[in-house]
C-alpha positions in Angstrom: 0.0 0.0 0.0 1.4 3.4 -0.9 1.0 6.8 0.8 -1.8 7.8 -1.6 -3.8 4.6 -0.8 -3.5 5.2 2.9 -4.7 8.8 2.5 -7.7 7.6 0.4 -8.6 5.1 3.1 -8.3 7.7 5.9 -10.6 10.0 4.0 -13.3 7.5 3.2 -13.3 5.0 6.0 -14.1 1.3 5.9 -15.8 0.0 2.9 -19.5 0.0 3.9 -20.0 -3.6 2.6 -17.5 -4.7 5.3 -19.6 -3.1 8.1 -22.1 -5.2 10.0 -25.7 -3.8 10.3 -25.1 -2.1 13.7 -21.8 -0.5 12.5 -23.5 0.7 9.3 -26.3 2.3 11.3 -23.8 4.0 13.6 -21.9 5.4 10.6 -25.2 6.6 9.0 -26.3 8.3 12.2 -22.9 10.0 12.6 -22.7 11.3 9.0 -26.3 12.6 9.1 -25.5 14.3 12.4 -22.5 16.1 11.0 -24.0 17.0 7.6 -25.3 20.5 8.5 -22.0 21.7 9.9 -20.1 20.2 7.0 -22.4 22.0 4.5 -22.2 25.3 6.3 -18.5 25.4 7.4 -16.6 22.7 5.7 -14.1 23.3 2.9 -14.9 22.2 -0.6 -12.8 19.1 -0.1 -14.5 18.3 3.2 -17.9 18.6 1.6 -16.9 16.5 -1.4 -15.6 13.8 0.9 -18.8 14.0 3.1 -21.0 13.7 0.0 -19.0 10.6 -1.3 -19.1 8.9 2.1 -22.8 9.6 2.6 -23.6 8.2 -0.8 -21.6 5.0 -0.1 -23.2 4.4 3.3 -26.7 5.2 2.1 -26.2 3.0 -1.0 -25.2 0.1 1.2 -28.2 0.6 3.5 -30.5 0.6 0.5 -28.8 -2.5 -1.0 -29.4 -4.4 2.3 -32.9 -3.1 2.9 -34.7 -2.9 -0.5 -38.1 -3.5 1.2 -37.6 -0.9 4.0 -40.8 0.5 5.5 -41.9 3.8 3.9 -44.0 6.3 5.8 -47.1 7.3 3.9 -46.4 10.9 4.6 -43.0 10.6 2.9 -44.6 9.9 -0.5 -46.0 12.3 -3.1 -49.6 11.2 -2.3 -48.8 11.6 1.4 -47.4 15.0 1.0 -50.6 16.1 -0.7 -52.5 14.8 2.3 -50.3 16.5 5.0 -52.7 19.3 5.5 -55.4 16.8 6.3 -53.6 15.0 9.2 -50.3 14.0 10.7 -47.9 11.9 8.7 -47.4 8.4 10.1 -44.1 6.9 11.0 -43.8 3.3 9.8 -43.9 0.7 12.5 -41.2 -2.0 12.3 
């Protein structure tokens, strides 16, 4: 492994496919928690790295959970109905 490979690994973290489900969720929670500050105050490089890592983690989550529950209020039809009642959160 050369210095460039080590830098790339340090910037992107562990390949999401190598994380177990609990680790993946922890990584997703962390990246979503830090998103706002990165957008507002991060350098262009930091934002680019954040975007890439978020896409990798979210892509892995979606690959593992193709049938995830979807709240009716998070669909187009549900959005039209928002004025008529509270959006439901899916029960797992």
